[in-house]
Structure formats: structure tokens, C-alpha cells
C-alpha atoms as one frame of an Amber mdcrd trajectory, in Angstrom:
protein
  11.747   2.092  31.270  13.016  -0.596  28.942  12.572  -0.075  25.226  10.105
  -2.367  23.469  11.435  -4.545  20.638   8.936  -6.440  18.486  10.225  -9.991
  18.141   8.675 -10.430  14.699  10.067  -7.166  13.329  12.179  -8.919  10.639
   9.036 -10.699   9.423   7.110  -7.410   9.438   9.838  -5.764   7.340   9.770
  -8.723   4.919   5.972  -8.562   4.576   6.121  -4.792   4.111   8.730  -5.240
   1.391   6.551  -7.855  -0.324   3.559  -5.507  -0.172   5.642  -2.699  -1.671
   6.729  -4.986  -4.514   3.086  -5.935  -5.171   2.193  -2.242  -5.317   5.032
  -1.566  -7.754   4.056  -4.485  -9.980   0.420  -3.387 -10.001   1.469   0.159
 -10.902   3.612  -1.155 -13.778   0.794  -3.334 -15.114  -1.700  -0.466 -14.857
   0.767   1.829 -16.641   1.128  -0.762 -19.412  -2.665  -0.988 -19.698  -2.881
   2.804 -20.008  -0.253   2.735 -22.759  -2.219   0.066 -24.623  -5.425   2.031
 -24.203  -3.711   5.088 -25.646  -2.319   3.024 -28.564  -5.768   1.601 -29.206
  -7.288   5.065 -29.230  -4.652   6.356 -31.667  -5.034   3.299 -33.911  -8.815
   3.650 -33.874  -8.465   7.308 -34.841  -6.175   6.352 -37.745  -8.623   3.659
 -38.850 -11.547   6.098 -38.817  -9.470   8.564 -40.820  -8.751   5.870 -43.445
 -12.444   4.965 -43.636 -13.411   8.642 -43.983 -10.845   9.119 -46.764 -12.175
   5.987 -48.437 -15.706   7.454 -48.373 -14.408  10.728 -49.750 -12.731   8.868
 -52.619 -15.970   7.082 -53.444 -18.159  10.188 -53.272 -15.908  12.458 -55.282
 -18.055  11.696 -58.280 -15.124  11.883 -60.548 -12.964   9.068 -61.553 -12.566
   6.376 -58.835  -8.940   5.798 -57.909  -8.962   2.043 -57.366  -5.366   1.858
 -56.162  -5.929   4.515 -53.485  -9.196   2.861 -52.488  -7.625  -0.595 -52.186
  -4.664   0.821 -50.303  -6.850   2.603 -47.749  -9.182  -0.374 -47.371  -6.203
  -2.671 -46.819  -4.620  -0.301 -44.303  -7.955   0.108 -42.461  -8.167  -3.720
 -42.270  -4.616  -3.878 -40.965  -5.454  -1.267 -38.308  -8.575  -3.229 -37.299
  -6.371  -6.308 -36.825  -3.951  -4.249 -34.781  -6.837  -3.037 -32.587  -7.828
  -6.688 -32.072  -4.321  -7.624 -30.958  -4.222  -4.644 -28.587  -7.543  -5.757
 -27.088  -6.231  -9.315 -26.676  -3.159  -7.962 -24.891  -5.361  -5.790 -22.669
  -7.511  -8.825 -21.804  -4.384 -10.674 -20.662  -3.338  -7.600 -18.684  -6.765
  -7.447 -17.000  -6.176 -10.955 -15.667  -2.735  -9.898 -14.483  -4.218  -6.766
 -12.880  -6.740  -8.910 -11.004  -3.982 -11.242  -9.788  -1.816  -8.295  -8.715
  -4.711  -6.729  -6.825  -5.454 -10.005  -5.047  -1.786 -10.422  -4.125  -1.672
  -6.832  -2.897  -4.742  -7.371  -0.702  -3.206 -10.502   0.823   0.149  -8.787
   1.368  -1.543  -5.766   2.929  -3.565  -8.006   5.243  -0.371  -9.771   6.356
   1.308  -6.439   7.114  -1.725  -5.076   8.952  -2.083  -8.201  11.089   1.595
  -8.039  12.077   1.291  -4.319  12.813  -1.757  -5.002  14.970   0.101  -7.751
  16.825   3.077  -5.426  17.332   0.804  -2.712  18.737  -0.922  -5.159  21.096
   2.388  -6.514  22.351   3.789  -2.983  22.728   0.734  -1.979  24.775   1.113
  -5.049  26.984   4.827  -4.317  27.390   4.168  -0.695  28.390   1.429  -1.781
  30.812   3.757  -4.374  32.371   6.631  -1.876  32.611   4.373   0.716  34.229
   3.198  -1.866  36.751   6.810  -2.727  37.605   7.702   0.956  37.972   4.619
   1.581  40.126   5.522  -1.379  42.362   9.123  -0.144  42.670   7.900   3.366
  43.448   5.511   1.990  46.086   8.311  -0.053  47.665  10.599   2.981  47.685
   7.845   5.118  49.221   7.162   2.480  51.890  10.870   2.235  52.706  11.108
   6.017  53.031   7.960   6.090  55.190   9.301   3.328  57.419  12.533   5.246
  57.952  10.826   8.569  58.469   8.223   7.066  60.803  10.903   5.777  63.088
  12.797   9.060  62.934   9.605  11.089  63.284   8.761   9.465  66.612  12.131
  10.361  68.016  11.712  14.004  66.971   8.185  14.070  68.359   9.382  12.545
  71.655  12.080  15.176  71.938   9.495  17.946  71.492   7.284  16.464  74.187
  10.202  16.317  76.579  11.052  19.998  76.004   7.491  21.113  76.649   7.250
  19.267  79.932
């Protein structure tokens, strides 16, 4: 039997490569979002620590250290601004994540449709090849039967002549 070769195999490989690149890009963007989420969490923890220390300075009852209080308040404000910039960056990444996911869905659909087409054509090819082989086998069988039928009559005639 002949071997099946999908005519659009180069296109299938190209689409598969594009899908793989979309998956890699999405993974990179998601990794970046996780890093930002971790940075935000750490920054938020630092900010809360500064606010707690600021409260402790104010409730000590003793002499209020204005410089320490101003320093912590300023740093807590700086951290809040940093959290805002992280959130803005994450918002931009969310848009990029959505675009990557949409591109991945389209690329995956293109690959799946080509794979489905390849499977259909392979099935048709196998069916056609089996039909050809069955026809050739039938023709061979008929040729053998035609030869043996002619030869079988001669052998049968010889037997009849011996018995008479």
C-alpha cells in the first residue's frame, strides 16, 4: 500500500509552530503577572508594617518622634504609590493576557481544523487504497480460477476416462 502524505503538511507545521509560540507568549505574560502579584503582596506587607510602626510611635505615650513619624508616613505613601503603579502594570498585562488567549484559541482552531482535514483525507486515501487492493486481489483470484477451471476439467476428464 502506498504511504499517505498530507499535501498541507507544511502549513500544518507552520500553524502548529504559531500555536506553540502563542502558548509560550501567554506563559511568559502569566509568569510576569505572577511576579507583579508577588511584588504587590510584598510591597503591601511593607506598607502595613510601616503603618503599624507609625501607630506604635503614636501610642507609645512618651515623647513623639516627629522625624521617625514623618519618615514612616512618607515611606508608606511611597509604597502606596508603588502599589498603584504595580496595579496599573497588571491592568495592562490583563489586556495582553486576553489578547494572547484569543490568539491562542484562534491558532489552536487552525491547527485542529488542519488536523481534522488531514485525518479525513488519510481515511479517504486508506479506503481508496483498500478498494484498489481488493479489486487487484479479485482480479488475481479470477485469473487463477480461470486457469484452474480449464485445468480442472482436463483432470476430471482424465479420471472419467480411467473409470470407464
